[in-house]
C-alpha positions, 0 to 999 in steps of 0.5 A: 365910488369905486366898484366893489373889490373882489374878496381877498382869496379870489384877488390873490389868485387873480394874477400869477406871480411868475408865468412859469410857476402860476400860483393859484392859492386855495380859496381857504388859504386866507380867511374871508375878511370884510373889505371895502372900496373907497368908503370907510365907515369907522370914525377917525375918532375911533382910531387908536392905531394907524399902521403904514406900510409899503411894498416893492415890485421886485419881480421876485415870486417869493418876495411878492408872496411875502408881501401878500402875506404881510398885507393879509396879516395887517388886514386880519389885524384891522378887521379884528380891532373893530375899528380901532386900527386902520392900515395904510399902503403907500404905493403907485402900483395899480396891482398892489393898490387893488390887492390892498383895497380888496383887503380893506386897506386904505391906499395912498398913491401920491407921496414924496420919494427920493430920486430912486422912488423910495418913499420918504419916511416922514411924509407917511406920518405927516399924511396920516396925521393931516388927513385925521378928521377927528376934532379931538386932537389931544387923544392918544393915538399910535402912528406906526410903520412896518416893513412890507415883508413883516407879518404881524398878529393880534398881539400888536393890538394887545400890546398897544392897548396895554401901553395906552392904559399905562401911559395915558395918565402920564401923557395927559398930565404932562409928566411924560411927553411920548412913547416909542414902541419897537422890537426885534423880528424873527427870521424864517426861511420862506418857502412860499406858503400862504399864512391864513391865520394868526395861529399859522403865523405863531406856529411858524415863529417857533421855527424862526430865529430872533434877529439882532437888537440893532435891526428894527422893522416896526415903530409905533410912535405916540402922536405929538412928540416927534417933529417930523419936519426936523428929522433927516430926510430918511426913506423907508427900507434902507439901513440906519434910520431905525437906529437914528430914530431909537437913539433920538428917542433915547436922548429925549428924557421925557420919552419912553422906549418900550421893547415889545419883542416878547409880546409882538410877533414880528415874523420876517419871511426871508427870501432871495434878498436875505436877512439884510435886504436894507443893506443891499438895495442898489443906487440909494443904499446909503441914502439914510446914512448920507441924509444925516449930514445933508450939507456935506453928504458925509457918511456918519458911522452907525456906531455914533448912534450909541443908543439905537437898539432895542437893548436901550429901551427902558421898558420891555414887555412879557406875555403871561396868560394871554396878558401883556405885562410891562416892566422897567429895566436899567439902561446905559 
């Protein structure tokens, strides 16, 4: 068994992010969170939501701090869920593995990538589903992915709990086949601060700007309706795959799309790579638009995915008095 991991606050101050600007976060910047090493006590059958994420090693101080904040937010979410949410980090980095384990996050260090080393999207979901030891395979589980610079709060748990309450019956009866929960993000110019609580995140959202409906940074799929072997060989963090996935769900008559923008605060800490980082990543920038036509490797115009935005979700959420409400709306 691995040795005990350091507490999050000490771990975050263990390595300066930039030799010329050493960073020593105060001990109270992040709330003390229960953390584990390689042993996990919660039963697989208790898991209601799996959240997968990835990080990059960019040598960028702001980017690294943003990713630290993102992992801290997921750790808070996992801890507050009392065993219903499990977070996974897919990385080959020893440093980020240690950070994640200090936060009680499971680490997967062997996974499929493209030639540029970017993780394959389908593999993440297949891995989490394959290592699920719960014998009740028909239970309602959400498997989700969130980009590594997105901050989430406990509103994720509230939202997905209400979706489960509303859709458990229709899914169990076969009336509906699946659900995909998506939403828009809020962009804020990141100044390097450490966000130690949901309250601090929500205060910062008040200064943020909501981004366009075509850009999605998180997805929560109810397990069972998406055939991961049949989708194009998408990688995470590159343009266009989000629109393809939403369009694919839209054209499945028995799958419901839910726009959770109003109930899930997804805060994007915008650094030096800007608000369209997925459009400017170098050698594999076009990987996903080429993956749609693997034989010809011809680029497909994104306008062909005509129902690939949050505007095309037939349901949307609202928050009222601390409760999540879900309404239907016409789409075309």
